[in-house]
C-alpha positions in Angstrom: 63.2 99.9 92.7 62.9 103.7 92.7 59.1 103.4 92.7 59.4 101.3 95.9 61.7 103.9 97.4 59.2 106.7 96.5 56.6 104.9 98.5 58.7 105.0 101.7 58.2 107.8 104.3 60.4 110.9 103.7 62.5 110.2 106.8 63.2 106.6 105.6 64.1 107.9 102.1 66.5 110.4 103.7 68.2 107.7 105.9 68.5 105.5 102.8 70.1 108.3 100.9 72.4 109.1 103.8 73.4 105.4 104.0 74.3 105.4 100.3 76.4 108.6 100.8 78.2 107.1 103.7 78.9 103.9 101.7 80.3 105.9 98.8 82.5 108.0 101.2 83.7 104.8 102.8 84.7 103.4 99.4 86.6 106.6 98.7 88.4 106.5 102.0 89.3 102.8 101.5 90.7 103.6 98.1 92.8 106.4 99.4 94.0 104.3 102.3 95.1 101.6 99.9 97.1 104.1 97.8 98.8 105.4 100.9 99.7 101.8 102.0 101.1 101.0 98.5 103.2 104.2 98.6 104.4 103.3 102.1 105.5 99.9 100.9 107.4 101.4 98.0 109.2 103.8 100.4 110.1 101.0 102.7 111.6 99.1 99.8 113.5 102.1 98.6 114.9 102.8 102.1 115.9 99.1 102.4 117.7 99.3 99.1 119.3 102.6 99.9 120.9 101.1 103.1 122.7 98.6 100.9 124.3 101.3 98.8 127.7 102.8 99.7 127.7 106.3 101.1 129.6 107.6 98.1 127.6 105.9 95.5 126.0 107.9 92.7 122.3 108.2 93.2 119.7 109.7 90.9 116.3 110.9 92.0 113.3 111.0 89.6 111.8 114.5 89.3 109.0 114.3 86.7 110.6 112.9 83.6 114.1 113.8 84.7 116.7 112.0 86.7 118.7 114.3 88.9 122.0 113.4 90.6 121.7 113.6 94.4 123.4 112.2 97.6 122.3 109.3 99.7 121.6 111.3 102.8 119.3 113.7 101.0 117.3 110.9 99.4 117.0 109.1 102.8 115.9 112.3 104.5 113.3 112.9 101.8 112.0 109.3 101.9 111.8 109.3 105.7 109.9 112.7 105.6 107.4 111.3 103.1 107.1 108.1 105.1 106.2 110.1 108.2 103.6 112.2 106.3 102.1 109.0 104.8 101.9 107.3 108.2 100.0 110.3 109.6 97.7 110.2 106.6 97.1 106.5 107.0 96.2 107.1 110.7 93.7 109.8 109.8 92.2 107.7 107.1 91.9 104.8 109.5 90.0 106.9 112.0 87.8 108.3 109.2 87.1 104.7 108.1 86.1 103.7 111.6 83.8 106.6 112.0 82.1 105.9 108.7 81.7 102.2 109.6 80.0 103.2 112.9 77.7 105.7 111.0 76.9 103.0 108.5 76.0 100.5 111.1 73.8 103.0 113.0 72.0 103.9 109.8 71.5 100.3 108.9 70.0 99.6 112.3 67.7 102.5 112.1 66.6 101.5 108.6 66.0 98.0 109.7 63.7 99.3 112.5 62.0 101.7 110.0 61.3 98.8 107.6 60.2 96.3 110.2 56.4 96.1 110.1 54.7 97.7 113.0 51.8 95.8 114.7 48.5 97.4 113.7 46.8 99.6 116.3 49.7 102.0 117.0 52.0 104.3 115.2 55.5 105.4 115.9 56.8 108.9 115.9 
C-alpha cells in the first residue's frame, strides 16, 4: 500500500497524511469526551446520593489513598465546581469534535476529487 501512496502526486500524499492526522486527533478528542461524560455521570450520582444524606451525617472524601472526614456542604460545593468545569470541558471537546469532522469531510471530498480519473486531454492545476 505504501508503494501505491508513493506513486501519488505530492499534494495528494500531503492531503492523505493530513486526513490521517485529523482522524487520529478526532479519535483522541472522542476518547477525552467519553472520559468527561463518565466523570460527569459519576458526579451526578454522587450529588444525588449526597442529597439523601442528613446534613449532620459523617462524610468522608477520598484524597489519594486516604479518606478524610468532611462536611456535606463542602463536598457538594466541590462536586458542583467539578461538574461545572467538566461541563465546560465537554462543550469545548464537542466544538473541537465538530471542527475536526468538518475538516475530515473537506479532506475526504478533496481526496475523492484528486483520485477521480481526469479525462485525457487536459490537466488540472
